N, C-alpha and C positions, 0 to 999 in steps of 0.2 A: 402496497402493493398498487400493480402501475394503473392508476385513476380505475382498478373493481376487474382486470382484466384473472380470466385462470390463462393455468398455463399454456395450452393448446392458441390462447389470443394470442399469448406473449412471443407462442413458437414464431406463427403467423408473421405477428407484428416484424420479430428479428429477420425472418425470413426477404419480408419486403424490403425492408432498410438495406441487407445484405443486395439483393437485384437491382435493388437504386444504383446503388456503389459501381456492381456489376454494369452498366448503362453507360456511367457517368466518367468510371475508366474506359472502359470504349472508347466512348466519346472522347478520351482526352489522347487517344493515339493518336490525334494531327499531329503531333510534336512528332514520332516514331514517323509515319507517312510522308511526314515534311523532310527529315534527316534522311532517307529515300533518294529523294528528286533534289536536293544541293546542288549535283552535279547537271542533273537533264535539264532545270532553270536557267542557271547559271553559266553567261560567258566570258565569266573576268572575275579574277579577287574580290573587287570590292561586292560585285554582283553578289557570289557567293556569303561574304560578312555579312549580307543586307540579309539575307537568307537564316543568316545559322544568330544571328542576334535577336532578329523574329522569334523564333524556336526560343534562345534563352532565355526569355525573359519571361516565358510555359509554362519552363519542361517542369519546374520543380511541381505544383499543380498533378501531374499526370502521374510523376514519384509521390506525391503525399495520398492521392485516391485509393494508390495503388496499395500504401501499407493504409491506411486507412479499414480498406479490402478484408486483410492481411488481421488487420485488430478485431475487427468486426465479427470477422471468422470464426476466432476467436477468442473471443467472448462471448457467445452465441450458442456455439456452435462447437465446441472443442474439443468433442471425439473427432469432427469432422478433417479440423486443422490437425489433429495429434493424425490422422491415420494420412494423411495426404501429404502434409508435409514432413510428417517425421519417414512415413514410409516411402513417396520417392520422391527423396530427398534430391537424388541426380540431380529428374529433372526441374526441382525447384534453384535448386543450385544454378543449372546453366542461365535461367531466370534472371534471379539473382544477379550472375555476373551480366549479362547482357546489359543492367539496371548501373550496375555500378562503374563497368565504362558508357554511360550516359553522365553520371553525375563529372565525371573522372576529364571526361572529352572537354563540356564548357568550361570547366574551371581553369585548364590547359593548353586548352587551343592555340592559344594567343598570346601568351607567357614568352616573355624575352628573352630570347639562350631558353629554349624545351628541347632536352636533348633529341626527339624524336619526331621533330617538327610539325607543322599544323595537318600535312597529311592524314599523317597517323591516325589523329584524334577524330579529323572524318571520317577514315575506314572507321572506325571502334564506331562513331554515332548510328557510322549502314548497318552494323551488327546489329547494334542496340536497334533499328527501324525494320531490318529484316526477320532477325533471328528471335528476337525479343519476342514483337507479337506474335512471329506464327508459334511459336512455343508456348504462349498462354492461351494463343487456341484450343491447341491441338487437347493442354491439359483441358481447358473449360470442354471440350469435346468429347472428354471421358465421363464425363455427367449422362451421357446418352451412350458412349460406347461400352465403361465400365472398366475398373482397373485390378490387378494381380494384387489383393489383400487378401488376408482371413483376421476372426477376432478373437483372442482365445476366451474366456472362462474371464476375466478381471480389465475384456474390455484392451490389454495390448497388441497391438498391430501385428503384424507378423506379415512381410511382404515376399510377396509368394513367385519373384520373377528377380534376377541380377543385377539387371539393368536399374531397378529402381526408377520404373517412371518416365525412363525411357523407351521403356516399349513402350510404348503408347505411338514410337512412330514408327512402328512394327505392320499397326492397323493403316492400312490407306484412304479407307474413311474418315480418319481421325486432321486429313491433310486439304480434307471438303475447307472445315471452317477455317484455318490456319490462313488459310492461302486468302480466303474470302477476307478476313481483317486484315489484311497487310496490303488487298486490294482496296476494302474499303479507309483505312487509315493513309495511302496517297490518296486519295479523295478527299478527303476531311483536309488534308495537308496543301493539295492545291487548293484548294476552297479558301484555308486561313491564308494564304498569302495573298492572297484575290481579296480581302478583305483587311491584310492588316498592312502591305507594302504598296507604296505608292508609283510604281515604274512600269508603264505598258509593257517592256517590251518582258517584261519577267508575268507582268500581265497574262499576255497572250499565253506565252505555252505552258501556262496555267491550268488558261484552259484544254490545251489542246490535249494534256494529260491530262486535265480530267475524264478529258471523254473518252482515252485507250481506256483509263483506268476502271471506268463505270462497266463499259464494257465486258474487262478480265472480271470484273466481281462481282454480277449476275449471272454465270453460273455454276459458279463455285458456291453462292448463296445457296441460286435455289439448287443445286447438288445435293448439300448441306440440311436444307429443309427437307425434300422429300427424302430422304435417308433415313433420319426419325421419326419423319411421319412413320412409310409403312418399314422399318425394323421389327423387330422382337424385340420389346422393351422390358425391363423390371419392375415388374405389375406388385402391388400391398397389395393385400387381399388383409382376407377378419385375421385379426388376430398378430397381424402385420408380418407375416407370414409372407416372404418373397420368392414371384416363380417368373419365369420368363411367360412374354404372351405378346403376342402380335401385334398391331398398332397402339401401343401402349399409351406413345405420345402426341398421335392424333389424339385421340380417344379425349386425353388432357386438354385439348382445346376445343372438344367438341363434349365434353362436359363442363367444363367451364368455358360461356361464349366469352364474357368479361377476357380473359388472355389471348383471344382470336380478336378479336376487333383491337385490343392497345398493338399485337403484332402486328395486324394488315396498314391501324394507321400509322403506325410506323415507319412500313415499307413502304408505303406511298408517300409519306414526306422527306424518304430518299432518296425516292423514282425523283420527286419531287423536285429534288436542291439539289440531284445533277441535271435537268433541264434548264434551271437557275442558274446552276454556274454553265455551263454549255449556252447558253445566253447572255452573258457575262456581266452577272448579275451577281454585285458585293456579295449580298448578304446570303448569299445559298447555304455560305457554311452553319449560321443560326438552322436554318431550314434542316441542311442533313444531321447534326449536330439534335437536334430535338428529335428528331426520325431514329436516329443509331441508340438513342435511351432509349426509348419507347421499344423498340426491336428487341433489343439484348432483357430488356427489363421481364420483357414478357414472353419470353426465353428461361429466359430464371424464374422466374413465378409459377412455369408449365410443368420444370423436371422438378421442381421443392413442394408444387403445393394440390398440384396433381396426385393421384392411384401411380405414382414411383416414386423410388429411392433416388434421392437428385445425386448420390456414391457410389453406385453399383460396384457388389464385387465379383467379379469373372471366377474366383477360387471356390468361395463361398456365400453362396446365394442370400445364405440368413444372414450374414455379415454386411450386408448392402446397410448401408444410412437413411435417412430421412430423417424430416423435424425434429419428428416427434426422439427419435432411438438417441439422436444424437448433440442436443439440445443440452444449455447448463441447465443448472438447476435453477426452478419458480424466484426464487429470493436474490440469484446472480442475474434473469434476464426482468426483471422487477427494478432493480439497482440501477442496469444498464438502457435502462430502457430511458427512462430519469435527465443520465445522461444523454442521450441521442436528440432530444430534445433543446440542446445545443445547435446541434447542427445545422440547422434553417440558419440561424444569425450565423454561421463559420462560413455557408454559400451565399451568403446574402455581404458578406466581405469580398469574399473571393471577385461577386459580379461586381461590388463598389470598385476595385484594385485594379482587375481587368480592363472597366468602361476607360479609368482613368489613367490608367497605360495607354490606349489606344484612341487618346482623345487626336493626337496628332499619329499621322502613318508613317510608317520606317522610307526614309527619302537616301539617294547616295550619299547627298549634303551632309545628313547631322550621323550615317555612319564615317564617312570621310574625316570628319572631325571630332568624334569618338577616341579620347583618348583611352575609358576601359572598353569597349568595343569586343565581346566575346571573342 
């Protein structure tokens, strides 16, 4: 037993862990956002190489966080993992391809005699930055809009649409979060460059891009919040019966004020980070980062721990997944909970390495004389 917790408490614990990983993953999208800004922030090849190397020292952290999110979902909520990753596989394969392109690009962009040339790998990085982030936003949006699947008596998934997850693109409301994440990632990317690179010309361009993308982010994010709060949601009633009910997600925030407090705090910090960045503060990335983590954390908490299904089915309401019917057994959750106690040590190590790498800011002189630059 994990400190004497019952099954329901362990299910809540693991959803909290998964929600936190979701927030960390979105923060790590500063890498993807930076990749989309490379051409816009650089005026020559040396400046572009500075930007690529700034991101190249951190891109593995985002990839690792994505793997951790998938691993935690597999361990704690295997029915969700098998239903989403096994049913909507065209959508997840597209996302995976975007991240494979990223890994290949950092490895081969500056290799001598590569047959494709550096420009091709820079295009791959932009595909990862734009399309990869957008598709993840659309996939997460399905937690609120629903997906076309049903489960039989043995809990085998039957996907009810031939596009296998890509049909989420047919719902324009899913685009709200997709575009919001793109612009948020670009804001984070610009703020990260301001903090990590010592170059006044690049910093001035970062400030301009941060301001512009902030204006684009706000309407999409506020539109997403308005949509989920006032749409019909997938309400879980007595006995786990799922039905459509108006304003379910708004009611989740009203019924559990802690979720609303965390969300508001996160949004306020993101707005404050935007103002800091616009005023040339190089520490804006940390304010933006904490705000992003808290806001995403609150959204995940509300949909999973509120009175709603976190992975709803449009084809068969009773096939919708909740943390109760999608979780692993008590024994598995208990054992994995002990393993999760090592996570703070891993995070502490990441923070230590991050600080060690960033003690000296990237300069043109360093990159020009680095024989191992990305």
